[in-house]
N, C-alpha and C positions, 0 to 999 in steps of 0.2 A: 062825406067827402073829406079827404085829408087836405090840409093846407100847409104849404112850406113858404116861409118868408126868406127870400134870397137877397142878401145885402150886396148891391152892385157897387164896386169900388172904382169903376171907370165909366166911360161914356156909354158903352154897350158891351154885350156879350153875345157871341154867336149862339144860335139856338141849339145846335148839337152839343156845344160845350156846356151850355146851361143845364141840359138834361143830365150830362155826366156829373157836373159839379153839385147838382141837387140830389144825386144818388139814384136817379131813375133808370140809369143804364151804366154799364161797366166802362165804356170808352166813348170817345168822340165818334168813332166809326159805328158803334152800336146806336148812338144818338142819330146819326145820319140815316140809318136803316129805319129807325122808329119814325122819323119825320117823313121819309119816302113812303112809308106804309099808309100815310094819311091819318095816323092816330093822334097827331098833335094839333091842338088849336091854340091860336094866339088871339087874345081879345075876342074870343067867340068864333073866329073863322079858321077853317082848316088851313094850315101853313105847310106848304110843300118845299119851300126854300130851306135847305139844310143849314145854311149859314146866315139866315135872316138875322139882322141886328135887333136884339132885344134890349130895350131901354127901361129905365126906372119908370114905374107906373103901369107897366104892361102886366098882363096875366097870361100864363101859359098853362094849358090843361092837357093832361095825359090820363085817359081813363077817369078814375075818380080822384085823381090828385091834381090840385091846383097850386102852381108856383106864383106867388106874388113877388114881383121884382121891385125892390125898394132901394132908394139911394142910401148908401152908407153914410153915417153921420161923420 
């Protein structure tokens, strides 16, 4: 499994934007489609809300890639 640490420099990031910023899709729209397909899990549970607020400490998984969201120093 691949892991990506994403430094969050604000209170939250919308899920579809996180997928784009982490390089897992080309655009926010592609991120929305990925979420709608049921392929995205947040903290182990399938997440279908495309603009779910993702905060520091959460983990997002797509396939065999896990994004660890960490607070920027």
